[in-house]
C-alpha positions as CSV (number, residue, x, y, z in Angstrom):
1,M,-4.9,-17.3,-15.1
2,T,-8.0,-16.0,-14.9
3,T,-9.4,-12.1,-15.3
4,Q,-10.3,-12.6,-11.3
5,D,-6.7,-12.8,-11.0
6,K,-5.5,-10.5,-13.2
7,N,-7.4,-7.9,-11.7
8,R,-6.9,-8.6,-7.8
9,N,-4.7,-6.0,-6.1
10,P,-1.3,-7.4,-5.4
11,F,-1.3,-4.9,-2.3
12,E,-2.8,-5.4,1.6
13,I,-2.9,-3.4,4.2
14,I,-1.3,-5.0,7.4
15,N,-0.6,-3.5,10.7
16,G,-0.5,-0.7,9.4
17,E,1.8,-1.2,7.2
18,V,2.1,-1.6,3.2
19,V,2.3,-5.7,1.6
20,L,3.1,-6.5,-1.7
21,H,2.5,-10.1,-2.7
22,D,5.1,-11.2,-5.0
23,E,4.1,-14.4,-7.1
24,F,6.0,-13.8,-9.2
25,Q,8.7,-14.4,-6.8
26,G,6.8,-16.4,-4.7
27,V,7.2,-13.7,-1.3
28,D,5.7,-11.0,0.4
29,R,7.1,-8.0,0.9
30,I,7.0,-4.9,2.8
31,V,6.8,-1.9,0.8
32,I,5.5,1.1,2.8
33,N,5.9,0.6,6.6
34,Y,3.5,2.5,9.1
35,E,5.2,5.3,9.5
36,Q,5.6,6.3,5.9
37,V,1.9,5.5,5.9
38,G,1.1,7.9,8.6
39,A,3.2,10.7,6.6
40,I,1.9,10.2,3.6
41,K,-1.8,10.6,6.0
42,F,-0.8,14.0,7.2
43,L,1.2,14.8,3.8
44,L,-2.9,14.2,2.0
45,E,-4.6,16.0,4.7
46,A,-2.5,19.0,4.5
47,L,-3.5,19.1,1.2
48,K,-7.3,18.4,1.5
49,N,-6.7,21.1,4.5
50,G,-5.2,23.9,2.1
51,E,-2.1,24.4,4.3
52,I,0.7,23.2,1.8
């Protein structure tokens, strides 16, 4: 395994969903779906605006 492999982010955004590329198990899986991503963005915006 190279240093670049160790530093590679195993997460990727695909179609608005966060996907984990699990090389150990050899599978890709959705860890945060598009609805959850939307909720997180909403909360971060509210926090930024001092609403919460």
